[in-house]
ROLUM-814491 format. One record per residue (C-alpha): x, y, z. Coordinates in pm, whole numbers, plus 50000, padded with zeros to 5 digits. Each point is the difference from the previous one (the first is absolute). Example, Ala and Ser with C-alpha at 12.3 -4.5 7.8 and 13.67 -1.06 7.14 Angstrom:
2
@east->51230 | north->49550 | up->50780
@east->50137 | north->50344 | up->49934
//
This chain:
399
@east->36873 | north->74884 | up->82132
@east->49707 | north->50182 | up->50159
@east->50051 | north->50169 | up->50334
@east->49786 | north->49755 | up->50197
@east->50174 | north->49704 | up->49842
@east->50338 | north->50148 | up->50088
@east->49893 | north->50061 | up->50359
@east->49851 | north->49652 | up->50035
@east->50325 | north->49841 | up->49885
@east->50251 | north->50225 | up->50174
@east->49847 | north->50177 | up->50300
@east->50123 | north->49851 | up->50329
@east->49960 | north->50048 | up->50376
@east->50347 | north->50052 | up->50145
@east->49918 | north->49993 | up->50370
@east->50182 | north->49740 | up->50211
@east->50274 | north->49952 | up->49741
@east->50275 | north->50195 | up->50181
@east->49909 | north->50297 | up->49784
@east->50171 | north->50322 | up->50109
@east->49706 | north->50190 | up->49857
@east->49728 | north->49815 | up->50191
@east->50155 | north->49797 | up->50283
@east->50233 | north->50265 | up->50143
@east->49739 | north->50272 | up->50048
@east->50020 | north->49968 | up->50377
@east->50374 | north->50062 | up->49989
@east->49988 | north->50275 | up->49739
@east->49683 | north->50184 | up->50103
@east->49914 | north->49862 | up->50343
@east->49672 | north->49862 | up->49867
@east->49959 | north->49659 | up->49831
@east->49650 | north->50068 | up->49866
@east->50059 | north->50279 | up->49750
@east->49929 | north->49984 | up->49627
@east->50349 | north->49975 | up->49855
@east->50078 | north->50238 | up->49715
@east->50358 | north->50091 | up->50075
@east->50310 | north->49810 | up->49881
@east->50032 | north->49965 | up->49621
@east->49912 | north->49644 | up->49921
@east->49673 | north->49848 | up->49884
@east->49709 | north->49774 | up->50090
@east->50041 | north->49862 | up->49648
@east->50179 | north->49672 | up->49935
@east->50293 | north->50006 | up->49762
@east->49932 | north->49877 | up->49645
@east->49913 | north->49632 | up->49984
@east->50297 | north->49942 | up->49769
@east->50235 | north->50121 | up->50274
@east->49828 | north->49786 | up->50263
@east->50025 | north->49693 | up->49776
@east->50368 | north->50058 | up->49930
@east->50074 | north->50037 | up->50371
@east->49806 | north->49682 | up->50077
@east->50203 | north->49809 | up->49745
@east->50323 | north->50135 | up->50143
@east->49893 | north->49912 | up->50352
@east->49919 | north->49646 | up->49893
@east->50361 | north->49962 | up->49889
@east->50077 | north->50032 | up->50369
@east->50342 | north->50168 | up->49990
@east->50049 | north->50371 | up->50066
@east->50375 | north->50025 | up->49964
@east->50220 | north->50283 | up->49879
@east->49885 | north->50134 | up->49667
@east->50092 | north->50248 | up->49727
@east->49826 | north->50199 | up->49731
@east->49928 | north->49790 | up->49693
@east->50011 | north->50116 | up->49641
@east->49623 | north->49973 | up->49996
@east->49979 | north->50243 | up->50290
@east->50211 | north->50261 | up->49824
@east->49799 | north->49956 | up->49681
@east->49671 | north->50045 | up->50185
@east->50115 | north->50317 | up->50174
@east->50158 | north->50151 | up->49689
@east->49689 | north->49926 | up->49793
@east->49766 | north->50141 | up->50264
@east->50193 | north->50325 | up->50025
@east->50017 | north->50040 | up->49623
@east->49640 | north->49910 | up->49921
@east->49833 | north->50180 | up->50291
@east->50228 | north->50295 | up->50065
@east->50207 | north->50047 | up->49684
@east->50311 | north->49953 | up->50214
@east->50272 | north->49808 | up->49818
@east->50225 | north->49847 | up->50262
@east->50292 | north->49761 | up->49970
@east->50075 | north->49693 | up->50207
@east->50330 | north->50145 | up->50123
@east->49816 | north->50294 | up->50155
@east->49783 | north->49785 | up->50228
@east->50068 | north->49928 | up->50366
@east->49774 | north->49874 | up->50279
@east->49917 | north->50071 | up->50363
@east->49765 | north->49872 | up->50268
@east->49748 | north->50275 | up->49945
@east->49993 | north->50361 | up->49883
@east->50036 | north->50148 | up->50349
@east->50303 | north->49780 | up->50064
@east->50147 | north->50123 | up->49674
@east->49947 | north->50364 | up->50099
@east->50176 | north->49945 | up->50331
@east->50289 | north->49849 | up->49805
@east->50016 | north->50287 | up->49749
@east->50021 | north->50253 | up->50283
@east->50288 | north->49808 | up->50157
@east->50184 | north->49949 | up->49674
@east->49962 | north->50338 | up->49830
@east->50000 | north->50243 | up->50294
@east->50199 | north->50053 | up->50319
@east->49888 | north->50069 | up->50356
@east->49852 | north->50352 | up->50028
@east->49957 | north->50032 | up->49622
@east->49669 | north->50151 | up->49896
@east->49730 | north->49790 | up->49829
@east->49692 | north->50157 | up->49842
@east->49643 | north->49869 | up->49989
@east->49677 | north->50160 | up->49878
@east->49738 | north->49998 | up->50273
@east->49744 | north->49866 | up->50062
@east->50174 | north->49673 | up->49917
@east->50020 | north->49636 | up->50108
@east->50128 | north->50011 | up->50358
@east->50279 | north->49737 | up->49961
@east->50175 | north->50264 | up->49785
@east->50018 | north->50220 | up->50310
@east->50113 | north->49709 | up->50215
@east->50269 | north->49886 | up->49758
@east->50165 | north->50342 | up->50006
@east->49978 | north->50053 | up->50375
@east->50087 | north->49643 | up->50098
@east->50326 | north->50033 | up->49807
@east->50098 | north->50331 | up->50162
@east->49953 | north->50206 | up->49687
@east->49843 | north->50344 | up->49996
@east->49638 | north->49983 | up->49885
@east->49902 | north->50283 | up->49766
@east->49634 | north->50031 | up->49904
@east->49824 | north->50203 | up->49737
@east->49621 | north->50007 | up->50027
@east->49807 | north->49942 | up->49681
@east->49768 | north->50284 | up->49902
@east->49642 | north->49909 | up->50090
@east->49741 | north->50151 | up->49768
@east->49666 | north->49881 | up->50135
@east->50136 | north->49646 | up->50032
@east->50205 | north->49994 | up->49679
@east->50369 | north->49985 | up->50086
@east->50284 | north->50143 | up->49792
@east->50373 | north->50051 | up->50054
@east->50136 | north->50328 | up->50134
@east->50308 | north->50017 | up->49775
@east->50127 | north->50328 | up->50142
@east->49987 | north->49861 | up->50352
@east->50166 | north->49675 | up->49890
@east->50292 | north->50182 | up->49842
@east->50032 | north->50238 | up->50294
@east->50009 | north->49709 | up->50247
@east->50256 | north->49814 | up->49788
@east->50233 | north->50299 | up->49985
@east->49963 | north->50104 | up->50364
@east->50053 | north->49649 | up->50136
@east->50244 | north->49859 | up->49744
@east->49761 | north->49711 | up->49935
@east->50171 | north->49683 | up->49875
@east->49703 | north->49770 | up->49937
@east->49637 | north->50046 | up->49898
@east->49752 | north->49718 | up->50065
@east->49714 | north->50034 | up->49753
@east->49663 | north->49825 | up->50030
@east->49847 | north->49932 | up->49658
@east->49704 | north->49946 | up->49987
@east->49973 | north->50196 | up->50319
@east->49880 | north->49852 | up->50329
@east->49782 | north->50144 | up->50154
@east->49929 | north->50293 | up->49764
@east->49877 | north->49765 | up->49727
@east->50188 | north->50185 | up->49726
@east->50134 | north->49836 | up->49685
@east->50267 | north->50252 | up->49906
@east->49992 | north->50135 | up->49647
@east->50317 | north->50008 | up->49793
@east->50037 | north->50376 | up->50031
@east->49975 | north->49977 | up->50379
@east->50265 | north->49729 | up->50010
@east->50221 | north->50192 | up->49757
@east->50003 | north->50309 | up->50219
@east->50099 | north->49826 | up->50320
@east->50251 | north->49770 | up->49831
@east->50164 | north->50302 | up->49836
@east->50034 | north->50168 | up->50339
@east->50158 | north->49687 | up->50145
@east->50239 | north->49966 | up->49706
@east->50098 | north->50368 | up->50025
@east->50094 | north->49963 | up->50366
@east->50148 | north->49650 | up->49980
@east->49725 | north->49839 | up->50210
@east->49961 | north->49625 | up->49950
@east->49638 | north->49894 | up->49942
@east->49848 | north->49684 | up->50146
@east->49662 | north->49949 | up->49832
@east->49767 | north->49771 | up->50193
@east->49758 | north->49878 | up->49733
@east->49837 | north->49718 | up->50194
@east->49650 | north->50122 | up->49898
@east->50093 | north->50021 | up->49630
@east->49738 | north->49746 | up->49893
@east->49714 | north->50142 | up->50206
@east->49901 | north->50289 | up->49778
@east->49637 | north->50090 | up->49935
@east->49863 | north->50052 | up->49652
@east->50093 | north->50327 | up->49834
@east->50341 | north->50010 | up->50166
@east->50335 | north->49853 | up->49900
@east->50297 | north->49920 | up->50219
@east->50327 | north->50131 | up->49857
@east->50312 | north->49843 | up->50152
@east->50235 | north->50279 | up->50106
@east->50288 | north->49838 | up->49813
@east->49813 | north->50028 | up->49667
@east->49931 | north->50376 | up->50014
@east->50119 | north->50186 | up->49689
@east->50132 | north->49683 | up->49837
@east->50187 | north->49896 | up->50315
@east->50180 | north->50335 | up->50034
@east->50019 | north->49966 | up->50380
@east->50040 | north->49622 | up->50029
@east->50367 | north->50018 | up->50100
@east->49897 | north->50185 | up->50316
@east->49711 | north->49770 | up->50099
@east->49962 | north->49678 | up->50194
@east->49658 | north->49846 | up->49940
@east->49853 | north->49759 | up->50252
@east->49672 | north->49816 | up->49951
@east->49825 | north->49675 | up->50083
@east->49698 | north->49791 | up->49917
@east->49903 | north->50006 | up->50367
@east->49736 | north->50271 | up->49968
@east->49899 | north->49891 | up->49649
@east->49915 | north->49639 | up->50087
@east->49968 | north->50014 | up->50384
@east->50332 | north->49831 | up->50071
@east->50149 | north->50224 | up->50269
@east->50068 | north->49716 | up->50245
@east->50224 | north->49824 | up->49745
@east->50255 | north->50285 | up->50028
@east->50147 | north->50030 | up->49654
@east->50073 | north->50318 | up->49804
@east->50188 | north->50112 | up->49688
@east->50273 | north->50263 | up->49983
@east->50082 | north->50151 | up->49660
@east->50329 | north->50191 | up->49958
@east->50109 | north->50089 | up->49648
@east->50307 | north->50204 | up->50100
@east->50295 | north->49757 | up->50026
@east->50187 | north->50214 | up->50253
@east->49701 | north->50020 | up->50234
@east->49936 | north->49629 | up->49946
@east->50361 | north->49916 | up->50085
@east->49985 | north->50203 | up->50321
@east->49670 | north->49840 | up->50092
@east->50137 | north->49649 | up->49944
@east->50317 | north->50067 | up->50199
@east->49817 | north->50145 | up->50300
@east->49684 | north->49789 | up->49991
@east->50193 | north->49678 | up->50055
@east->50126 | north->50140 | up->50331
@east->49649 | north->50036 | up->50141
@east->49808 | north->49730 | up->49815
@east->50104 | north->49639 | up->49955
@east->49652 | north->49859 | up->49954
@east->49902 | north->49803 | up->49691
@east->49679 | north->50077 | up->49817
@east->49666 | north->49888 | up->50143
@east->49915 | north->49698 | up->49784
@east->49623 | north->50040 | up->50040
@east->50002 | north->50378 | up->49966
@east->50195 | north->49983 | up->49678
@east->49777 | north->49727 | up->49856
@east->49681 | north->50187 | up->50091
@east->50134 | north->50317 | up->49841
@east->50099 | north->49821 | up->49680
@east->49663 | north->49828 | up->49960
@east->49817 | north->50325 | up->50074
@east->50192 | north->50175 | up->49724
@east->49938 | north->49711 | up->49762
@east->49634 | north->49927 | up->50071
@east->49850 | north->50264 | up->50229
@east->49891 | north->50274 | up->49760
@east->49629 | north->49909 | up->49985
@east->49981 | north->49969 | up->50380
@east->50165 | north->50342 | up->50033
@east->49748 | north->50159 | up->49765
@east->49717 | north->49865 | up->50214
@east->50169 | north->50126 | up->50315
@east->50037 | north->50351 | up->49858
@east->49630 | north->50001 | up->49909
@east->49919 | north->49905 | up->50360
@east->50221 | north->50277 | up->50139
@east->49837 | north->50252 | up->49764
@east->49651 | north->49892 | up->50106
@east->50089 | north->50018 | up->50370
@east->50152 | north->50345 | up->49956
@east->49705 | north->50129 | up->49798
@east->49759 | north->49879 | up->50268
@east->50205 | north->50157 | up->50281
@east->50030 | north->50332 | up->49820
@east->49640 | north->50027 | up->49882
@east->49850 | north->49910 | up->50339
@east->50225 | north->50233 | up->50196
@east->49953 | north->50282 | up->49749
@east->49624 | north->49959 | up->50030
@east->49978 | north->49963 | up->50377
@east->50306 | north->50184 | up->50136
@east->50123 | north->50231 | up->49723
@east->50248 | north->50166 | up->50236
@east->50212 | north->49682 | up->50005
@east->50252 | north->50043 | up->49720
@east->50068 | north->49669 | up->49825
@east->50328 | north->50016 | up->49812
@east->49965 | north->49909 | up->49629
@east->50131 | north->49646 | up->49957
@east->50220 | north->49949 | up->49693
@east->50205 | north->49709 | up->50130
@east->50047 | north->49766 | up->50298
@east->49698 | north->49866 | up->50188
@east->50031 | north->50248 | up->50286
@east->49752 | north->50283 | up->50049
@east->50121 | north->50311 | up->50185
@east->49725 | north->50199 | up->50176
@east->50024 | north->50348 | up->50149
@east->49769 | north->50029 | up->50302
@east->50115 | north->50340 | up->50123
@east->49685 | north->50184 | up->49890
@east->49773 | north->49774 | up->50204
@east->50197 | north->49926 | up->50316
@east->50287 | north->50125 | up->50211
@east->50327 | north->49827 | up->49912
@east->50023 | north->49889 | up->50362
@east->49666 | north->49819 | up->49977
@east->50077 | north->49785 | up->49696
@east->50083 | north->49690 | up->50205
@east->49681 | north->50034 | up->50201
@east->49790 | north->50057 | up->49686
@east->50152 | north->49736 | up->49772
@east->50134 | north->49730 | up->50230
@east->49794 | north->50017 | up->50318
@east->49665 | north->50100 | up->49846
@east->50009 | north->49883 | up->49637
@east->50195 | north->49687 | up->50105
@east->50258 | north->50019 | up->49721
@east->50369 | north->49910 | up->50014
@east->50165 | north->50241 | up->49758
@east->50333 | north->50173 | up->49939
@east->50004 | north->50345 | up->50157
@east->50120 | north->50293 | up->49789
@east->50273 | north->50106 | up->50241
@east->50175 | north->49667 | up->49943
@east->50074 | north->50126 | up->49648
@east->50119 | north->50347 | up->50098
@east->49967 | north->50255 | up->50277
@east->49780 | north->50230 | up->49791
@east->49732 | north->49738 | up->49937
@east->49834 | north->49950 | up->50335
@east->49629 | north->49992 | up->49926
@east->50037 | north->49773 | up->49698
@east->49942 | north->49624 | up->49988
@east->50094 | north->49730 | up->49750
@east->49758 | north->49718 | up->49914
@east->50087 | north->49676 | up->49822
@east->49751 | north->49929 | up->49718
@east->50141 | north->49666 | up->49879
@east->49739 | north->49815 | up->50197
@east->49645 | north->49868 | up->50012
@east->49754 | north->50261 | up->49872
@east->49784 | north->49920 | up->50302
@east->50285 | north->50114 | up->50226
@east->50021 | north->50328 | up->49807
@east->49623 | north->50046 | up->50027
@east->50008 | north->49932 | up->50374
@east->50289 | north->50243 | up->50050
@east->49822 | north->50275 | up->49808
@east->49675 | north->49933 | up->50182
@east->50175 | north->50019 | up->50337
@east->50170 | north->50330 | up->49912
@east->49669 | north->50153 | up->49889
@east->49817 | north->49870 | up->50307
@east->50263 | north->50139 | up->50239
@east->50005 | north->50332 | up->49816
@east->49622 | north->50030 | up->50031
@east->50022 | north->49927 | up->50372
@east->50262 | north->50272 | up->50038
@east->49804 | north->50250 | up->49793
@east->49630 | north->49910 | up->50026
@east->49899 | north->50332 | up->49847
@east->50130 | north->49872 | up->49667
@east->49751 | north->49712 | up->49994
//
């Protein structure tokens, strides 16, 4: 499908639909009239096959307690095998009401109060919240930033693990907001460190399907022919892939029977909710029939990113646009053009954009912003135009 055909069929205005992204701007930013490019969902309708399946289910008229069907397991297992070379078994699969919910549960189940939990910053801010909200000690290791390309500081990771007796590492793969799709050697190194020091790994792979051409997502549990799988809990969802976040359904994959047994025993104490019947159905149909839609979406993200990068490179070369390998989230370093204390004034008040501020992802990243590119190309063009216009008003000598 050509880009314009895809946009004509799937692009949608989300205002006045109780959208957190668009209709809560006054609450979140104190300004209801900003261009919304923050929270990670899309202005793109889910695949028509998912919409049709949900319509049919709704017409049945009953939304009672449900369970995972054989067809669901088959769809998930096939998707993981065909798209990520990850051979999983039905017995390994569990469910939760979202990836963040799962992470909160893992922290409660596999660590104790005041235990140390490691994250690699900058990283998705609910990781920070999950550790602190549960009275665990948050340990951070900043990624190495080489002109916008982020890599892991393995020496610092191991040092922090040893010094703080870290019990759990929450990995983000692909990485939000750094845009990295970790290579196997990168994963191998950090997984080996965790294995050496008996650190359990939770690998959040919610962006696994949103990988731009030339890159390949490698599930952590498959590294070196599954050498580290016994020490890994994988959690993913179709929520980012097919724009289903509000249906709150995610997959947990645990191959180690001892870890799985502990999870089952403890999870039932804090969760007695059945699966979301619509979330599970939407996920299944997406895995069965959503591949072509996903390919079109990735093309759209690539085009939006290329436009953003080329225009900013041409007009404001001192803005560093992080290379985007995966996710649909662009991370921009504004520190060469503006004081870190003026970013809100520049981006929100002047350029009229609602974005995620860098310091939300880690203390060292004030002066960065994150922009959501899974949206209307016209919104991206307007955002870029506004940034350039405000920059030129700040620095008229550069005109």
